[in-house]
N, C-alpha and C positions, 0 to 999 in steps of 0.2 A: 292665717291664710297665705301670707307672704313666704313663710318657711316651707310650706308644702309646694308652692310653685318653684321655689329655688331648688328644692330636692328633686323635683321632676325634671327640671332643666339640667341638673348635674347628672342624673341617671341617663338622660337623653344624650348629653355630651360624652359621657363615658361609652355609651353604645356606638356613637358615631366614630370616636377614636378607635375603638376595637374593630369596627368595620374597616376603617382605613388601614389599620395595622395588618389585618388579615389580607386585604386586597394588595397591599405592598408586598407582603411575603409571597403571594401567588404570582405577582408580576415578576418579582426577582427570580423565582424558580423558572418561569418561562424564558426570561432572558438568559439564564445560565444554560438551559437546555438548548436554546438557539445557538449560543456560543459554542457548545460542544459539537453540535451538528455541523456548524460552519467549519470548525477545526477538522472534523472527520472528512468533510467534503474537500477541503483544501489538501489534506493528506492524500486522499484518493486521486485527486486531479494531478498532483505532483508525481504520484506513483505511476499513473498512466502515461504521463509525459516521459518519464525515465524508461519505462518498459517499451514504449513506442520507439524511442531513440535507439535503444539497444537492439530491438527487433530489426529496425532498418539497417543498422550497422552490420548485423549478422547476415541479413539477406544480401547485402552488397559486397560480400567478401567470399572468396572461394574456400578459404580456410578459417572458419570461425574459431576452431579450437586454438590455432596459433595466435590469433588476436587476443583471445581471452587469457592464454598462458603468458603472453608478453605483458599484459596489463596487470598481472599478479593476482588473478582470481584464484580462489581456493577450488581445487578440483577433487572430485570423488568419482571414481569409475566403478560401474557395476554392470557387467555384461557388455552389451553393445552400446550402452549409453553412458555419458559422462555428465555429471552435474557440477556446474561452476557456481560459486556463490561469492557475494561481496556484501559487506555490512555498511549501512549508512545511518547517520543520525537523523533526527526529525526534520532537519533542514536539507536533507539529501546530500550531505557532504560525506565522502568516504570516511568511515570510522571503524576501527578494529572491534569496538565493543558497542556498535550502534544497535538500535532497536528495530530498524528496517532492514530486511534481507532481500536483496535482488538475486534471484537464481535463474540460471540458464541451463536447461537440459538439452544436450545434443545427442541424437541417436542416428547412427548411420545404417541405412538399409540399402544393400546392394541389389541392383536389378540384373536380370539376365542379359539385358542389352548393353551392359558394360558401364552404365552410369551408376551414380549413387544418389539416393534421396537422403538429404539431411533434414531430419525432423527436429526442429528446435522449438522449445517452449520457454518463454520468458515469464516469470512470475515475481510478484512483489508481495511480501508478507510483513505484517506488523507483529513482531514477537513479544511486544510489551502487553499485548491484549490477550491475557489468559491463554498462553500456549500457542498463540499465533492465529492471525486472521488474514486470509488472502485479500489483499486490496485490489489486485487485478492480475489477469493472466492472459497472455497473447501467444499465438502460434506464429512461427516464422520459418516455415518449411522452404526448402530450396532443392531443386534437382540439378545435379551436376553431371552432364553427359560425358562419358569417357573418363570420369574421375576414378582413380584406383583406390581400393580399400586400404585404409591405414595411411594414406598420403596426407601430408599436412602442408 
């Protein structure tokens, strides 16, 4: 009779240990998912801060192309718009081979009244995420009355 009780106790103990092991595995997966979500949120927040800073700087200058050229941004012109890019690492420090790309697209639209509308778009992309995922995108338009086309 004693051996039967001890076997039942051992089976019950094995089942309890199995339950706790499965519970631990599930909780660890939840913590890992929460950690990944936290890292993504932190990256998006930092991207938004960088994009807002750049948008404000562009809005407060009459010649955004000159500012970007002087700071050494890579420029690619296509028609009336020019796209400037700069790469950053995950800590948002400028890096030539970084995974984060901050891009500024500047397009000049001349009006009949003699002014120019500068349509500027600031975007931040994560290129390490399967071909690129846009973290944030902001518009930073500015109208410059009496500004001549091509003037910098």
